[in-house]
N, C-alpha and C positions, 0 to 999 in steps of 0.2 A: 395374210392369215387364212388358213384353210378352214372351211366349214366342215364340221363332223358329218360323216356320211349318214344318210337317213337309214334307220333300221330296215333290214330286209324284211319283206313280207314273208309270212310263213308259207312255205311251199306245201303243196298238198302231199299228204302221205297216201301212197296208193299201193295196194297189193292185188294180185290176180290169182284166183284159185279155180281149179277144175273139180266139180262135184259130180259124182256118178250115180247117186241114188237119193231118194227122199230122206232116208235116214242120215246120210252124210250132210244134207242141207239142215236138218234139225240139229245135228251135232255142231255144225258151224254156228248156228244160233246160240246153242248152249255155251260154246266157247267165247263167242262175241259178247255174250251177256256179262262175262267176267270183267270185260273192259268198260262196260257202261256204268254210268252214274246219273243221279238226278240232274236234270238240266240238259241231258243229251237229246238231240234230234237226229233220228235215223230216217232217211228217205229211201224207199225201195222202189225200183222201177224194173220192168221186164214185161214180156208178153203175158197174156192170159195163160195160166198154167205153168209159168216159169218156176214157181216155188216161193213167191213172196210170203204167202201165209204160212207155208211150211217152215221157212226161216224164222218167222215171228213166233210160231209155236215153240221152237227151240229157245228163242229169247225169253219167252214166258217161263219155260222150264228152268232155264239158267238163272233168271231173276227171282224165281220162287214166288210166283204170283198165283192168285186164286182164279179159278174159272178156266174153262176150256178156251183156248185161243182159236177162234174161228174167224173167217172173213167177215168184216163188219160192213159189207157192201150195202146192205139195206138199212142198217141203223147208222151208218156213216162212222161212228166212233164207239169204242167200248173201253171202259176203264177196268183194269184188272189190279185190285189192291194187292199189296205185298202180304205174304203170309208170315214174313219175318220183319226185319228192320230195314229192308231195302226199299227202293222207290217203287211206286206203282207203275204199271205199264199202261200207256194210253195208245190204243191201236186204232188208227184212222184209215179209212179207205176213201180217198178223194176222187175216185173214178167218176162218180156221177156229179161232182161239183164242177161246174163250168168256169166259175170265176176264180180270181186269185185269192189273196189273203182277205180281201173284203168279205167274200162269201164264207171264208173259213172262220171269220171272227165270231160267229154264233157258237162255235165250238169252244171258245175261250182257251185255245191252245196256248196263247201267250201267258195266261194265268196259270195253267197247268205245268208249263215247261220247267220252271225252276225246281219243282218238287218231284217231277216225274221223268221217266224215259218215254219219249213220244216217238212212235213208229208210224210213218205215213206212207201208205201205198199210193202210187199214182200222184205224188205230191209235186212233181216238177212244175215250176211256174206258178205254184200256189202257196208254198210255205217257206220259201227261202228267206223271206224278210223276217221270219221269227228270230233268226240268229245267224251270225256269220260262221259260227262253229257248228258244223253238222257233218254227219257221216252219210255219204251217198253210196248206196249199194245198187249196182246194176247187174241183173241176172239175164244172161243170154241163153236161149235154147234153140234147138232146131225147130223150125216151124213147118206146118203142113202135116201130111199123113205120116206120122212117125211115132215109134214107140221109144225113141232115143231118150234115155234118162240123163244124158250128159248136160251139165249146165256150166257155163263159164261165168264166174262171179268176179266183179271188180268192185273193190271197196276203196273209196276215196275219202279220206278225212280232210275236211277243210277247216281252217282256222287254227288258232293257237291251241285249243283244247286237244286237237288230234295230232299236233306236231310230234308229240312224244307219248302218245297213248298206248303204243305197243302193238299196233296192227300187225306188225311182222310176226308176232307170236302165233298168229292164226295160220301161218304157212307150214308150221312144223307138225 
């Protein structure tokens, strides 16, 4: 008698985009916001000046939240309530936090996650334990003395939530 095969793990959904201006980065955020819902965790990584906060501004615009989305570097986290019936945006900058999830616990992200969209800049190695379902956004830019505005953005959806979330709609 054959045993049924174990269900296949959800493969990561991944897309790659080339962005050539800050306005295009904001527009990517506005378009991505249409795919987001309460309970989503978005992890942003990239060099200083790569466009993480610019992308988050677009997310805030697309989600229709209150308040100007600015880098929360010195306050660690900002909550932007929805102006409509959508979820609030919790914008976290984990750059100055050395520890993992233990240090992040004071922010109560696990409590906020079910009702909010949480965007964490510099969250690698710090917030992955919050949920298996997350969107990782990596922004690469030229480093050094350059005025190059080109960014290469890789969006990787991990977990069942992102298996059929429609990331491919962002490429068109």
